[in-house]
C-alpha positions as CSV (number, residue, x, y, z in Angstrom):
1,X,-76.0,73.6,-88.2
2,X,-77.9,71.9,-91.0
3,X,-79.4,74.2,-93.4
4,X,-82.8,72.3,-93.4
5,X,-82.9,72.8,-89.7
6,X,-82.1,76.4,-90.0
7,X,-84.5,76.8,-92.7
8,X,-87.5,75.5,-90.3
9,X,-86.3,78.3,-88.0
10,X,-86.2,80.8,-90.7
11,X,-89.9,79.9,-91.7
12,X,-90.9,80.8,-88.2
13,X,-89.2,84.2,-88.1
14,X,-90.1,87.5,-89.6
15,X,-87.3,87.9,-92.2
16,X,-83.6,88.1,-91.8
17,X,-81.3,90.9,-90.9
18,X,-77.5,91.4,-90.6
19,X,-77.7,94.7,-88.9
20,X,-78.1,94.9,-85.2
21,X,-79.3,98.4,-85.6
22,X,-82.4,97.2,-87.7
23,X,-83.9,94.3,-85.8
24,X,-87.7,93.9,-86.7
25,X,-89.6,91.9,-84.0
26,X,-89.2,88.2,-84.5
27,X,-86.5,88.4,-87.3
28,X,-83.3,86.2,-87.7
29,X,-80.1,87.9,-87.1
30,X,-77.0,86.5,-89.1
31,X,-73.7,87.6,-87.6
32,X,-71.5,88.7,-90.6
33,X,-68.0,90.1,-90.2
34,X,-66.3,92.9,-92.1
35,X,-62.8,94.7,-92.2
36,X,-63.9,96.7,-89.1
37,X,-66.8,94.8,-87.3
38,X,-67.6,91.3,-85.9
39,X,-71.2,90.7,-86.1
40,X,-71.0,88.1,-83.3
41,X,-70.2,90.7,-80.9
42,X,-73.7,92.3,-81.8
43,X,-75.8,89.1,-81.5
44,X,-76.9,89.8,-77.9
45,X,-78.0,93.4,-78.8
46,X,-79.9,92.0,-82.0
47,X,-81.8,89.6,-79.6
48,X,-82.5,92.5,-77.1
49,X,-83.8,94.6,-79.9
50,X,-86.3,92.0,-81.1
51,X,-84.7,89.3,-83.0
52,X,-86.1,85.9,-82.4
53,X,-82.8,84.0,-83.1
54,X,-79.1,85.0,-83.9
55,X,-76.7,82.9,-86.0
56,X,-73.2,83.2,-85.0
57,X,-70.0,81.4,-85.9
58,X,-67.9,82.1,-82.8
59,X,-68.7,80.0,-79.8
60,X,-67.4,82.5,-77.2
61,X,-70.6,84.5,-78.0
62,X,-72.9,81.6,-77.0
63,X,-74.8,82.2,-73.9
64,X,-75.4,78.8,-71.8
65,X,-78.9,77.7,-71.8
66,X,-80.1,80.4,-74.3
67,X,-81.5,78.4,-77.3
68,X,-81.8,81.7,-79.3
69,X,-78.3,81.5,-80.3
70,X,-77.5,79.2,-83.4
71,X,-73.9,78.3,-83.8
72,X,-72.6,77.6,-87.4
73,X,-69.1,77.4,-89.1
74,X,-69.3,80.4,-91.1
75,X,-72.2,82.8,-91.1
76,X,-71.6,84.3,-94.6
77,X,-71.7,80.9,-96.2
78,X,-74.7,80.0,-94.1
79,X,-76.5,83.0,-95.2
80,X,-75.8,82.3,-98.9
81,X,-76.7,78.5,-98.5
82,X,-80.0,79.5,-96.7
83,X,-80.9,81.8,-99.5
84,X,-80.2,79.1,-102.2
85,X,-82.3,76.6,-100.4
86,X,-85.1,79.0,-100.0
87,X,-85.0,79.9,-103.7
88,X,-85.0,76.1,-104.4
89,X,-88.0,75.5,-102.4
90,X,-90.3,78.2,-103.9
91,X,-89.0,77.8,-107.5
92,X,-89.8,81.3,-108.5
93,X,-88.7,82.2,-112.0
94,X,-85.6,84.5,-111.7
95,X,-84.1,86.9,-114.1
96,X,-80.4,87.6,-113.4
97,X,-79.0,91.0,-114.4
98,X,-75.6,92.1,-114.6
99,X,-73.4,94.3,-116.8
100,X,-70.7,97.1,-116.5
101,X,-73.3,100.1,-116.8
102,X,-76.9,100.6,-116.5
103,X,-77.7,97.4,-114.6
104,X,-79.5,99.1,-111.8
105,X,-81.4,101.3,-114.1
106,X,-82.2,98.5,-116.3
107,X,-83.4,96.5,-113.3
108,X,-85.6,99.2,-112.2
109,X,-87.1,99.8,-115.5
110,X,-87.8,95.9,-115.8
111,X,-89.4,96.0,-112.5
112,X,-91.6,98.9,-113.2
113,X,-93.0,97.2,-116.2
114,X,-93.3,93.7,-114.9
115,X,-95.0,95.1,-111.7
116,X,-97.8,96.3,-114.0
117,X,-98.9,92.5,-114.3
118,X,-97.1,90.4,-111.8
119,X,-96.5,90.2,-107.9
120,X,-92.7,90.8,-108.4
121,X,-89.7,90.8,-106.2
122,X,-86.5,92.8,-107.3
123,X,-83.2,93.9,-105.8
124,X,-83.6,97.0,-103.7
125,X,-81.2,99.8,-104.5
126,X,-77.9,98.3,-105.6
127,X,-77.9,95.3,-103.0
128,X,-76.2,93.2,-105.6
129,X,-73.0,91.6,-104.1
130,X,-72.3,88.4,-102.2
131,X,-74.4,89.7,-99.3
132,X,-77.1,91.7,-101.1
133,X,-78.1,88.9,-103.3
134,X,-79.0,86.3,-100.7
135,X,-80.8,88.8,-98.6
136,X,-82.9,89.8,-101.8
137,X,-83.7,86.0,-102.1
138,X,-84.7,85.5,-98.8
139,X,-87.3,88.2,-99.2
140,X,-89.1,85.9,-101.6
141,X,-92.6,85.0,-100.8
142,X,-94.8,82.3,-102.2
143,X,-97.0,84.9,-103.8
144,X,-94.1,86.1,-106.0
145,X,-94.5,85.1,-109.6
146,X,-91.2,86.6,-110.8
147,X,-88.0,87.8,-109.3
148,X,-85.4,90.3,-110.8
149,X,-82.0,89.9,-109.1
150,X,-79.2,92.4,-109.9
151,X,-75.6,90.9,-109.6
152,X,-72.5,93.2,-109.4
153,X,-68.9,92.3,-109.7
154,X,-65.5,93.9,-109.2
155,X,-63.3,90.7,-109.3
156,X,-63.1,87.6,-111.5
157,X,-65.5,85.0,-110.1
158,X,-67.9,87.3,-108.5
159,X,-70.7,86.5,-110.9
160,X,-70.1,82.9,-110.8
161,X,-70.3,83.1,-106.9
162,X,-73.7,84.9,-107.4
163,X,-75.4,82.7,-110.0
164,X,-74.5,79.5,-107.9
165,X,-76.6,81.3,-105.0
166,X,-79.5,82.7,-107.1
167,X,-79.8,80.0,-109.9
168,X,-81.5,82.3,-112.3
169,X,-83.6,80.8,-115.1
170,X,-83.2,83.8,-117.5
171,X,-80.4,86.6,-117.8
172,X,-79.6,89.8,-119.2
173,X,-76.1,91.3,-119.5
174,X,-76.6,95.1,-120.2
175,X,-73.1,95.7,-121.5
176,X,-69.5,95.1,-121.0
177,X,-67.0,98.1,-120.4
178,X,-64.0,99.3,-118.7
179,X,-64.8,99.5,-115.0
180,X,-63.0,97.9,-112.0
181,X,-59.9,97.2,-114.1
182,X,-58.0,97.1,-110.8
183,X,-59.8,94.1,-110.1
184,X,-60.4,92.5,-113.3
185,X,-57.1,93.1,-114.6
186,X,-58.3,94.0,-118.2
187,X,-61.3,94.5,-120.2
188,X,-61.1,90.7,-121.3
189,X,-61.3,90.1,-117.4
190,X,-64.5,92.0,-117.3
191,X,-66.0,90.1,-120.3
192,X,-65.1,86.8,-118.8
193,X,-66.5,87.7,-115.4
194,X,-69.9,89.2,-116.8
195,X,-69.9,86.1,-119.1
196,X,-70.3,83.9,-116.1
197,X,-73.9,84.6,-116.1
198,X,-74.1,83.1,-119.6
199,X,-72.0,80.1,-118.5
200,X,-74.4,79.3,-115.9
201,X,-77.4,79.5,-118.1
202,X,-75.6,77.3,-120.6
203,X,-76.1,74.4,-118.0
204,X,-79.7,74.6,-117.8
205,X,-82.2,72.6,-120.0
206,X,-84.2,75.7,-121.3
207,X,-82.2,78.9,-120.8
208,X,-83.4,82.0,-122.1
209,X,-81.3,85.3,-122.3
210,X,-82.4,88.8,-123.4
211,X,-79.6,90.2,-125.8
212,X,-78.7,93.6,-127.0
213,X,-78.2,92.7,-130.5
214,X,-76.3,95.8,-131.3
215,X,-73.6,95.1,-129.0
216,X,-71.0,93.1,-130.7
217,X,-69.1,91.7,-127.5
218,X,-72.5,90.6,-126.2
219,X,-73.5,88.8,-129.3
220,X,-70.2,87.2,-129.4
221,X,-70.4,86.0,-125.8
222,X,-74.0,84.7,-126.3
223,X,-73.0,82.2,-129.1
224,X,-75.0,79.0,-128.7
225,X,-77.6,80.5,-126.4
226,X,-81.3,80.7,-127.1
227,X,-82.0,84.7,-127.1
228,X,-84.7,87.1,-127.4
229,X,-83.1,90.3,-129.0
230,X,-83.6,93.9,-129.0
231,X,-81.7,96.8,-130.7
232,X,-82.4,99.1,-133.7
233,X,-82.8,96.6,-136.5
234,X,-86.1,95.4,-137.4
235,X,-85.1,91.8,-137.4
236,X,-85.0,91.9,-133.3
237,X,-88.0,90.8,-131.2
238,X,-88.2,94.4,-130.1
239,X,-86.8,97.0,-132.3
240,X,-86.2,100.8,-131.2
241,X,-85.1,104.0,-132.3
242,X,-84.1,107.2,-130.6
243,X,-86.5,110.1,-131.3
244,X,-85.3,112.7,-128.8
245,X,-82.9,113.5,-126.2
246,X,-83.3,117.1,-125.2
247,X,-83.0,116.6,-122.5
248,X,-85.2,113.5,-121.6
249,X,-85.0,110.4,-123.7
250,X,-87.8,109.7,-126.0
251,X,-88.0,106.6,-128.3
252,X,-90.3,104.7,-130.6
253,X,-90.5,100.8,-130.4
254,X,-92.2,98.0,-132.2
255,X,-92.6,94.3,-132.1
256,X,-91.0,92.1,-134.8
257,X,-93.4,91.6,-137.9
258,X,-95.8,94.4,-136.6
259,X,-96.3,97.8,-138.2
260,X,-97.6,99.5,-135.0
261,X,-95.2,101.9,-133.3
262,X,-95.3,103.0,-129.9
263,X,-94.0,106.4,-128.8
264,X,-92.6,106.6,-125.3
265,X,-91.4,109.9,-123.5
266,X,-89.2,109.0,-120.4
267,X,-87.8,110.9,-117.5
268,X,-84.4,109.5,-118.1
269,X,-81.4,111.6,-119.2
270,X,-79.2,110.3,-121.9
271,X,-79.5,108.6,-125.2
272,X,-77.3,105.6,-123.5
273,X,-80.4,104.7,-121.6
274,X,-82.2,103.5,-124.9
275,X,-80.8,99.9,-124.6
276,X,-82.0,99.9,-121.0
277,X,-85.5,101.1,-122.0
278,X,-85.8,98.6,-124.8
279,X,-84.6,95.7,-122.5
280,X,-87.5,96.6,-120.4
281,X,-89.8,96.7,-123.3
282,X,-88.6,93.2,-124.5
283,X,-89.0,91.4,-121.2
284,X,-92.5,92.9,-120.5
285,X,-93.5,91.8,-124.2
286,X,-91.9,88.5,-123.4
287,X,-94.1,88.2,-120.4
288,X,-97.2,89.4,-121.9
289,X,-97.5,92.8,-120.2
290,X,-100.0,94.8,-122.3
291,X,-98.4,97.3,-124.6
292,X,-100.1,100.3,-123.0
293,X,-99.0,99.3,-119.6
294,X,-95.3,98.9,-120.7
295,X,-95.5,102.4,-122.2
296,X,-97.0,103.8,-119.1
297,X,-94.6,102.1,-116.8
298,X,-91.6,103.7,-118.8
299,X,-93.3,107.0,-118.9
300,X,-94.0,107.2,-115.3
301,X,-90.6,105.9,-114.0
302,X,-88.6,108.8,-112.4
303,X,-84.7,107.9,-111.6
304,X,-83.4,108.4,-108.1
305,X,-80.1,108.2,-106.3
306,X,-78.0,110.7,-108.6
307,X,-78.7,108.2,-111.7
308,X,-79.3,110.1,-114.9
309,X,-81.5,112.4,-112.7
310,X,-82.4,116.0,-113.9
311,X,-82.7,118.6,-111.2
312,X,-83.8,122.3,-111.6
313,X,-82.5,124.6,-109.0
314,X,-83.1,128.2,-108.6
315,X,-80.1,129.0,-110.5
316,X,-79.2,126.1,-112.7
317,X,-80.3,123.0,-114.6
318,X,-78.3,120.0,-113.2
319,X,-77.7,116.6,-114.8
320,X,-76.8,114.4,-111.9
321,X,-75.0,111.2,-112.7
322,X,-72.7,111.1,-109.6
323,X,-73.3,107.6,-108.5
324,X,-70.7,105.8,-110.3
325,X,-68.2,106.5,-113.1
326,X,-65.9,104.4,-115.4
327,X,-64.4,105.2,-118.6
328,X,-67.4,103.7,-120.7
329,X,-70.1,105.6,-118.8
330,X,-68.1,108.7,-118.6
331,X,-67.7,108.9,-122.3
332,X,-71.2,108.0,-122.8
333,X,-72.4,110.9,-120.6
334,X,-69.9,113.4,-122.2
335,X,-71.0,112.5,-125.5
336,X,-74.8,112.7,-124.6
337,X,-74.1,116.1,-123.0
338,X,-72.3,117.6,-126.1
339,X,-75.2,116.4,-128.3
340,X,-77.8,118.1,-126.2
341,X,-79.3,121.1,-127.7
342,X,-78.9,123.5,-124.8
343,X,-76.5,126.4,-124.2
344,X,-74.0,127.4,-121.3
345,X,-72.9,123.9,-120.9
346,X,-70.7,123.3,-117.7
347,X,-69.2,119.9,-117.0
348,X,-68.1,119.0,-113.4
349,X,-66.2,115.6,-113.6
350,X,-64.8,113.6,-110.7
351,X,-62.1,110.9,-110.8
352,X,-63.1,107.5,-112.0
353,X,-61.9,104.9,-109.4
354,X,-60.6,101.3,-109.2
355,X,-58.9,101.6,-112.8
356,X,-55.6,100.3,-111.3
357,X,-52.7,100.7,-113.8
358,X,-54.8,101.9,-116.5
359,X,-56.2,104.9,-114.6
360,X,-53.6,107.6,-115.8
361,X,-54.3,106.5,-119.4
362,X,-58.1,106.4,-119.1
363,X,-58.4,109.8,-117.3
364,X,-56.0,111.4,-120.2
365,X,-58.5,110.0,-122.7
366,X,-61.4,111.7,-121.0
367,X,-59.5,114.9,-121.0
368,X,-58.3,114.8,-124.6
369,X,-61.9,114.2,-125.6
370,X,-63.1,117.3,-123.6
371,X,-60.9,119.3,-126.1
372,X,-63.4,118.3,-128.7
373,X,-66.4,119.4,-126.8
374,X,-67.8,122.9,-126.9
375,X,-68.4,123.3,-123.2
376,X,-68.4,126.7,-121.7
377,X,-66.7,125.5,-118.4
378,X,-64.9,122.3,-117.4
379,X,-64.3,121.5,-113.8
380,X,-62.1,118.6,-112.8
381,X,-62.2,117.1,-109.3
382,X,-59.7,114.6,-107.6
383,X,-56.0,113.6,-108.0
384,X,-56.3,111.4,-111.0
385,X,-57.7,114.3,-113.3
386,X,-55.4,116.6,-111.6
387,X,-52.5,114.5,-113.0
388,X,-53.5,114.7,-116.5
389,X,-52.1,117.0,-119.1
390,X,-54.7,119.9,-119.3
391,X,-55.4,123.6,-118.8
392,X,-58.8,123.2,-117.1
393,X,-60.0,124.2,-113.6
394,X,-59.0,121.6,-111.1
395,X,-59.9,121.0,-107.3
396,X,-58.6,118.3,-104.9
397,X,-61.8,117.2,-103.7
398,X,-65.5,118.1,-103.4
399,X,-65.1,120.3,-100.5
400,X,-62.4,122.4,-102.2
401,X,-64.9,122.7,-105.1
402,X,-67.7,123.6,-102.7
403,X,-65.7,126.5,-101.1
404,X,-65.0,127.9,-104.5
405,X,-68.7,127.7,-105.5
406,X,-69.6,129.6,-102.1
407,X,-67.5,132.6,-103.5
408,X,-68.8,132.4,-106.9
409,X,-71.9,130.3,-107.7
410,X,-72.7,129.8,-111.6
411,X,-76.1,130.8,-112.7
412,X,-78.0,130.0,-115.9
413,X,-76.1,127.0,-116.6
414,X,-76.8,123.6,-117.5
415,X,-74.3,121.3,-115.6
416,X,-73.4,117.9,-115.9
417,X,-72.3,116.2,-112.6
418,X,-70.3,112.9,-113.3
419,X,-67.8,110.9,-111.1
420,X,-67.3,107.9,-108.9
421,X,-69.4,107.9,-105.7
422,X,-66.2,108.0,-103.7
423,X,-65.6,111.4,-104.8
424,X,-68.8,112.7,-103.3
425,X,-69.8,115.1,-106.2
426,X,-73.4,114.6,-105.0
427,X,-72.5,116.9,-102.0
428,X,-71.9,119.8,-104.6
429,X,-75.6,119.7,-105.7
430,X,-76.7,121.9,-103.0
431,X,-74.2,124.7,-103.9
432,X,-75.7,124.7,-107.6
């Protein structure tokens, strides 16, 4: 099926869905395949549930005489091409965001700031892959003045694929670190893949990147690209300094060449969030959002979904950062926790996933660093931490830890909870 023909049908529909359990009336269903499912088999159900049309790529699921079925060669590629075509028709300015750590938080902060002035579209949650990015683009409306599109990667070429779909006009890489090494092969592989955003922007006649100037890796990767910088030095477009982090991040910022300094108290945990907040200030300033509105947006933003989140329970103070973990983010969390001016610190750490052949070495580095930390108690969860050389309390998985907590719950502690999402440390929260 020609994309131009499908696009006419798309414009008659009430959005796009790939989930037969969620079929808004009049929407367009696109049948995707996964390791354990075939969306073609659910096309009829999608139509019965309210979809106006169903795009399929297996002819056996066609119903003779029913023109609501639309046959294509490959539903995933069709979804991606439709999204790119739609993006081109509207011409909305798009800021692409990627990075090893902090990209979702940075995206949320930027969206909070830009929304104070603009009708904005931005990635929901972390729908940042080869399916999430096109679905985000297909939510674009003529009234959207800007879009912020998050792009994730776990293998070489992933960002290249996503920028070819989204065609961003501007870009930001939060940082590069050790994550998904099993897929990337090495830290250099991480840099090359994240740098595919810069590679795309280099092709444009007037690209813009927002650059954390304090990061030497990013500075090197950005060579030759026009950039708007942020960091600690006064020569940056936006400069900022940490003023407090006990426990919430507070910082001061000012514009290049100006003396007025803004003070912002956030609801974010962790000094490592300073560059993320400065990125939001920088982009907001670049797009002429009023200074006071920038400060207000960052002050009012409250993190969700177990990302740098503070929770006060009846018994303890929890710092929940259990959505994801890699060696870079784990070390940043531990360093920040170590510097916090609180007593009775407890660290509950879960395995870092997808590190491949580097996993044993990277987990041992974390355990070795823990010896320098003056924590009252350290609890390790998962087989990778269990295999390291240490004398700490260890549990095979989250359910095993929960059983121990049922027997003896800590009280009066400040507890850091950090681990990969697959370890499911978020399930431990209710028992603390």
